[in-house]
Backbone as JSON, one array per atom type, in Angstrom:
{
  "sequence": "MVPHVSAEARTGTDRKMTLEDIQLINDPLLNPKMIATIMEMHRRLSTYAEDLINRSRRKSEMLKGYGDAVLRVEALEKELAKEKLYTSRLMMKHDSMTATFQNRIQDLEDVKEHLVARNKSLNQKIEECKKLEPQLQESITDWKNAFY",
  "N": [[-62.74, -32.82, 50.8], [-60.56, -31.75, 53.54], [-61.44, -31.23, 56.85], [-60.52, -28.46, 58.69], [-58.67, -27.28, 61.39], [-57.82, -24.49, 62.74], [-55.34, -22.42, 64.82], [-56.5, -20.22, 65.77], [-59.47, -21.0, 65.62], [-59.14, -22.93, 67.45], [-58.88, -21.37, 69.63], [-60.99, -20.32, 69.98], [-62.13, -18.38, 68.14], [-63.92, -17.46, 65.41], [-62.97, -18.22, 62.18], [-62.73, -17.8, 58.62], [-61.64, -19.96, 56.37], [-59.47, -19.52, 53.44], [-58.77, -19.76, 49.92], [-55.88, -19.87, 49.67], [-54.99, -20.71, 52.12], [-56.23, -23.22, 51.98], [-54.81, -24.24, 49.93], [-52.08, -24.53, 50.88], [-52.37, -26.5, 52.76], [-52.92, -28.72, 51.14], [-50.39, -29.19, 49.66], [-48.5, -29.87, 46.7], [-45.87, -30.35, 46.93], [-45.69, -32.17, 48.97], [-46.45, -34.39, 48.34], [-45.1, -37.59, 47.67], [-44.82, -38.87, 45.12], [-45.42, -36.92, 43.37], [-43.23, -35.28, 43.88], [-41.24, -36.95, 42.97], [-42.05, -37.08, 40.18], [-41.3, -34.66, 39.51], [-38.48, -34.45, 40.17], [-37.8, -36.16, 38.12], [-38.57, -35.0, 35.83], [-36.83, -32.71, 36.29], [-34.26, -33.97, 35.72], [-34.43, -34.85, 33.27], [-34.62, -32.37, 32.07], [-32.28, -31.32, 32.64], [-30.67, -33.14, 31.34], [-31.5, -32.59, 28.76], [-30.52, -29.97, 28.69], [-27.8, -30.12, 28.54], [-27.23, -31.78, 26.45], [-28.04, -30.06, 24.31], [-26.19, -27.98, 24.78], [-23.92, -29.3, 24.32], [-24.51, -29.95, 21.55], [-24.51, -27.29, 20.59], [-21.83, -26.61, 21.08], [-20.58, -28.35, 19.37], [-21.59, -27.43, 17.19], [-20.65, -24.98, 17.0], [-17.82, -25.3, 16.71], [-17.7, -26.59, 14.23], [-18.77, -24.72, 12.54], [-16.73, -22.7, 13.13], [-14.47, -24.09, 12.0], [-15.55, -24.34, 9.38], [-15.5, -21.95, 8.63], [-12.54, -21.04, 8.81], [-11.9, -22.85, 6.81], [-13.26, -21.84, 4.67], [-11.81, -19.27, 4.51], [-9.27, -20.03, 4.05], [-9.75, -21.36, 1.47], [-10.39, -19.04, 0.01], [-7.84, -17.78, 0.23], [-6.45, -19.73, -1.28], [-7.53, -19.4, -3.75], [-6.89, -17.05, -4.61], [-4.11, -17.32, -4.68], [-4.3, -19.31, -6.64], [-4.92, -17.86, -8.67], [-3.05, -16.0, -9.14], [-0.98, -17.96, -9.96], [-1.85, -18.84, -12.18], [-1.6, -16.71, -13.76], [1.07, -16.25, -13.93], [1.78, -18.84, -15.1], [0.56, -18.43, -17.42], [2.2, -16.24, -18.36], [4.47, -17.39, -18.46], [4.0, -19.65, -20.47], [3.46, -17.85, -22.72], [5.86, -16.68, -23.06], [7.44, -18.96, -23.37], [6.29, -19.83, -25.99], [6.99, -17.93, -27.48], [9.97, -18.09, -27.41], [9.87, -20.77, -28.66], [9.09, -20.18, -31.15], [11.13, -18.37, -31.86], [13.41, -20.24, -31.71], [12.64, -22.08, -33.52], [12.75, -20.72, -35.96], [15.61, -19.82, -35.96], [16.42, -22.54, -36.3], [15.59, -23.01, -38.85], [17.05, -20.96, -40.35], [19.48, -22.01, -39.67], [19.37, -24.51, -40.97], [19.05, -23.43, -43.78], [21.58, -22.32, -44.1], [23.2, -24.77, -43.75], [22.21, -26.23, -45.94], [23.17, -24.36, -48.05], [25.95, -24.6, -47.5], [26.4, -27.44, -47.89], [25.71, -27.7, -50.6], [27.79, -26.07, -51.42], [29.98, -27.23, -50.67], [29.85, -29.71, -52.4], [30.04, -28.68, -54.54], [32.93, -27.72, -54.49], [33.94, -30.08, -54.26], [33.71, -31.3, -56.47], [35.01, -29.57, -58.1], [37.71, -30.24, -57.16], [37.9, -32.83, -57.89], [37.99, -32.72, -60.73], [40.43, -31.01, -60.8], [42.14, -32.9, -59.95], [41.87, -34.74, -62.09], [42.95, -33.16, -64.05], [45.61, -33.06, -63.0], [47.73, -34.97, -63.91], [47.94, -34.29, -66.6], [48.9, -31.69, -66.29], [51.06, -32.09, -65.03], [52.6, -33.42, -67.03], [52.71, -31.41, -68.83], [54.49, -29.51, -67.47], [56.59, -31.12, -67.06], [57.47, -31.11, -69.92], [57.94, -28.24, -70.47], [60.12, -27.88, -68.8], [61.93, -29.57, -69.81], [62.1, -28.12, -72.28], [63.31, -25.73, -71.76], [65.61, -26.18, -70.79]],
  "CA": [[-61.92, -31.66, 51.53], [-60.22, -32.22, 54.84], [-61.81, -30.07, 57.75], [-59.0, -27.97, 59.23], [-58.83, -26.71, 62.65], [-56.69, -23.4, 62.82], [-54.94, -22.24, 65.92], [-57.81, -19.48, 66.07], [-60.39, -22.1, 65.95], [-58.94, -23.57, 69.11], [-58.8, -20.52, 70.7], [-62.4, -20.03, 69.93], [-62.36, -17.3, 67.35], [-64.09, -17.94, 64.12], [-62.03, -17.54, 60.9], [-62.98, -18.66, 57.55], [-60.51, -20.56, 55.41], [-59.38, -18.95, 52.11], [-58.26, -20.83, 49.19], [-54.54, -19.96, 49.73], [-55.03, -21.68, 53.25], [-56.31, -24.81, 51.67], [-53.7, -24.81, 48.87], [-51.02, -24.81, 51.64], [-52.72, -27.96, 53.28], [-52.71, -29.62, 50.02], [-49.25, -28.75, 49.0], [-48.06, -31.05, 45.95], [-44.5, -30.85, 47.36], [-45.54, -33.13, 50.12], [-46.78, -35.71, 47.72], [-43.75, -38.03, 47.24], [-45.1, -39.01, 43.77], [-45.38, -35.48, 42.85], [-41.65, -35.03, 43.93], [-40.48, -38.04, 42.12], [-42.16, -36.63, 38.97], [-40.64, -33.21, 39.39], [-37.2, -34.68, 40.02], [-37.44, -36.75, 36.94], [-38.51, -33.68, 34.81], [-35.44, -31.92, 36.09], [-33.3, -34.76, 35.27], [-34.6, -34.54, 31.8], [-34.35, -30.95, 31.37], [-30.82, -31.25, 32.69], [-29.7, -34.0, 30.3], [-31.86, -32.03, 27.49], [-29.71, -28.76, 28.29], [-26.48, -30.72, 28.36], [-27.18, -32.12, 24.91], [-28.14, -28.83, 23.63], [-25.05, -27.25, 25.09], [-22.9, -30.08, 23.59], [-24.7, -29.72, 20.12], [-24.02, -26.03, 20.23], [-20.46, -26.47, 21.21], [-19.98, -28.87, 17.96], [-22.0, -26.7, 15.84], [-19.65, -23.6, 16.89], [-16.6, -25.74, 16.37], [-17.85, -26.8, 12.87], [-18.58, -23.27, 11.89], [-15.4, -22.25, 13.21], [-13.64, -24.96, 11.07], [-16.18, -23.89, 8.22], [-14.92, -20.49, 8.39], [-11.33, -21.34, 8.56], [-11.93, -23.49, 5.37], [-13.65, -20.55, 3.51], [-10.72, -18.17, 4.45], [-8.24, -20.96, 3.36], [-10.16, -21.45, 0.0], [-10.19, -17.85, -0.54], [-6.41, -17.34, -0.09], [-5.82, -20.64, -2.17], [-8.1, -18.98, -5.01], [-5.99, -15.85, -4.81], [-2.83, -17.93, -5.06], [-4.4, -19.92, -8.02], [-5.18, -16.77, -9.79], [-1.54, -15.8, -9.38], [-0.09, -18.95, -10.42], [-2.32, -18.76, -13.69], [-0.99, -15.28, -14.45], [2.55, -16.73, -13.92], [1.8, -19.81, -16.0], [0.35, -17.76, -18.76], [3.37, -15.51, -18.98], [5.55, -18.53, -18.89], [3.43, -19.88, -21.71], [3.67, -16.86, -23.81], [7.74, -16.67, -23.11], [7.98, -20.45, -24.12], [5.91, -19.76, -27.33], [7.91, -16.88, -28.24], [11.03, -18.81, -27.45], [9.98, -21.7, -29.53], [9.2, -19.67, -32.26], [12.57, -18.02, -32.13], [14.15, -21.47, -31.76], [12.27, -22.73, -34.83], [13.39, -19.58, -36.87], [16.91, -20.08, -35.96], [16.78, -23.92, -36.8], [15.32, -22.84, -40.26], [18.03, -20.22, -40.78], [20.59, -23.11, -39.81], [18.93, -25.39, -41.95], [19.32, -22.98, -44.82], [22.88, -22.28, -44.27], [23.68, -25.88, -43.9], [21.84, -26.62, -47.44], [24.04, -23.74, -48.85], [27.11, -25.11, -47.37], [26.37, -28.72, -48.42], [25.84, -27.51, -51.98], [29.22, -25.4, -51.9], [31.04, -28.69, -50.58], [29.53, -30.58, -53.33], [30.71, -27.87, -55.94], [34.21, -27.77, -54.29], [34.57, -31.62, -54.43], [33.86, -31.59, -58.06], [36.42, -28.95, -58.61], [38.8, -31.1, -56.57], [37.81, -34.06, -58.65], [38.22, -32.07, -62.04], [41.77, -30.66, -60.54], [42.99, -34.26, -59.81], [42.0, -35.24, -63.42], [43.76, -32.28, -64.75], [46.97, -32.89, -62.37], [48.49, -35.73, -64.81], [48.18, -33.56, -67.83], [49.7, -30.69, -66.13], [52.43, -32.63, -64.64], [53.27, -33.56, -68.44], [53.06, -29.87, -69.36], [55.43, -28.99, -66.45], [57.74, -31.84, -67.54], [57.76, -30.61, -71.19], [58.33, -27.12, -70.34], [61.38, -27.98, -67.91], [62.89, -29.89, -70.95], [62.44, -27.11, -73.47], [64.14, -24.5, -71.25], [67.01, -26.78, -70.11]],
  "C": [[-62.0, -31.92, 53.14], [-60.72, -30.98, 55.93], [-60.46, -29.62, 58.54], [-59.5, -27.2, 60.44], [-57.66, -25.8, 62.85], [-56.53, -23.14, 64.53], [-56.13, -21.09, 66.43], [-59.15, -20.06, 66.47], [-60.41, -22.56, 67.34], [-58.97, -22.53, 69.94], [-60.3, -19.92, 70.93], [-62.84, -18.71, 69.23], [-62.72, -17.85, 66.03], [-63.46, -17.34, 63.13], [-62.41, -18.41, 59.93], [-61.82, -18.98, 56.78], [-60.49, -19.95, 54.08], [-58.72, -20.14, 51.37], [-56.67, -20.92, 49.24], [-54.31, -20.8, 51.15], [-54.89, -23.17, 52.89], [-55.43, -25.2, 50.82], [-52.4, -25.2, 49.89], [-51.25, -26.12, 52.52], [-52.39, -28.99, 52.26], [-51.51, -29.21, 49.11], [-48.77, -30.08, 48.3], [-46.68, -31.24, 46.41], [-44.5, -31.82, 48.46], [-45.86, -34.52, 49.5], [-45.52, -36.42, 47.09], [-43.76, -38.48, 45.57], [-44.93, -37.73, 42.81], [-43.69, -34.97, 42.75], [-40.7, -35.73, 43.29], [-40.71, -37.59, 40.72], [-41.28, -35.31, 38.47], [-39.09, -33.26, 39.24], [-36.81, -35.41, 38.62], [-37.46, -35.82, 35.69], [-37.29, -32.78, 34.72], [-34.3, -32.61, 35.52], [-33.19, -34.59, 33.88], [-34.3, -33.46, 31.27], [-32.9, -30.77, 31.5], [-29.99, -31.93, 31.65], [-30.13, -33.07, 28.76], [-30.57, -30.79, 27.27], [-28.14, -29.31, 28.0], [-26.32, -30.97, 27.01], [-27.2, -30.88, 24.02], [-26.94, -27.81, 23.71], [-23.86, -27.89, 24.23], [-23.06, -29.7, 22.01], [-24.13, -28.34, 19.77], [-22.73, -25.65, 20.05], [-19.95, -27.09, 19.87], [-20.3, -28.03, 16.95], [-20.95, -25.4, 15.86], [-18.47, -24.15, 16.25], [-16.73, -26.07, 14.44], [-18.07, -25.58, 12.21], [-17.09, -22.62, 11.92], [-14.42, -22.79, 12.01], [-14.21, -24.62, 9.48], [-15.53, -22.53, 7.79], [-13.55, -20.39, 7.99], [-11.05, -21.94, 7.02], [-12.3, -22.48, 4.3], [-12.42, -19.51, 3.46], [-9.53, -18.91, 3.87], [-8.46, -21.17, 1.75], [-9.94, -20.24, -0.58], [-8.53, -17.55, -0.72], [-5.8, -18.59, -1.13], [-6.27, -20.08, -3.76], [-7.09, -17.78, -5.76], [-4.75, -16.27, -5.38], [-2.74, -18.66, -6.47], [-4.43, -19.0, -9.06], [-3.47, -16.36, -10.23], [-0.64, -16.76, -10.15], [-0.56, -19.07, -11.97], [-1.82, -17.62, -14.4], [0.39, -15.84, -14.99], [2.58, -17.69, -15.09], [1.47, -19.2, -17.41], [1.45, -16.96, -19.41], [4.45, -16.46, -19.24], [5.35, -19.26, -20.32], [3.89, -19.12, -22.89], [5.23, -16.75, -24.26], [7.92, -17.92, -23.93], [7.46, -20.48, -25.7], [6.64, -18.81, -28.02], [9.3, -17.4, -28.43], [11.02, -19.84, -28.54], [9.72, -21.19, -30.9], [10.59, -18.94, -32.83], [13.6, -19.21, -32.35], [14.06, -21.94, -33.37], [12.75, -22.0, -35.95], [14.95, -19.89, -36.96], [17.33, -21.47, -36.57], [16.57, -23.64, -38.34], [16.8, -21.97, -40.88], [19.5, -21.07, -40.95], [20.75, -24.1, -40.97], [19.34, -24.85, -43.54], [20.9, -22.67, -45.13], [23.59, -23.65, -44.37], [23.43, -26.39, -45.67], [22.95, -25.84, -48.21], [25.65, -24.34, -48.77], [27.6, -26.6, -47.83], [26.83, -28.56, -50.07], [27.44, -26.87, -52.49], [30.16, -26.46, -51.78], [31.02, -29.43, -51.79], [30.26, -30.01, -54.66], [32.4, -28.07, -56.07], [34.65, -29.38, -54.43], [34.65, -31.87, -55.96], [34.88, -30.89, -58.74], [37.73, -29.75, -58.15], [38.88, -32.09, -57.65], [38.45, -33.72, -60.15], [39.99, -31.68, -61.86], [42.6, -32.14, -60.56], [43.09, -35.02, -61.21], [42.91, -34.39, -64.16], [45.43, -32.49, -64.31], [47.95, -33.88, -63.42], [48.76, -34.95, -66.17], [49.2, -32.33, -67.45], [51.1, -30.86, -65.75], [53.3, -32.82, -66.09], [53.8, -32.34, -68.94], [54.34, -29.35, -68.64], [56.58, -29.67, -66.91], [58.26, -31.23, -68.96], [58.38, -29.17, -71.08], [59.68, -26.97, -69.63], [62.28, -28.47, -69.08], [62.93, -28.92, -72.01], [63.16, -26.1, -73.01], [65.43, -25.06, -70.75], [67.65, -27.4, -71.16]]
}
């Protein structure tokens, strides 16, 4: 401990030194090593605070992006549900139209078969008529000769 001579002691009055007075004499801020340590601690705290702020900002941006993505996903899910409903309606309509088309094809096939059969019978009648034509021509000629 360093003996301290106060102004009162110089004047001749006796005064006891208190702990606060002693601490003022041994002020750590007067120690250059302590000041360097405090400045280094301040620099590190500043760097840490800046890093913390930057991470917090990046995290906020990430959360904002995540929130935007969640909102977009919800909108897309609603749109997808609408598209599914629309597609299912189109599929039902397609199935209905396909069934109608198949029924119409079957009806036309039946009509075609009927027409083909009728055509064959008519062709047979034509062939029979062609075979009878010479005979009928002879009959006509005979009748003309008989009446004239």
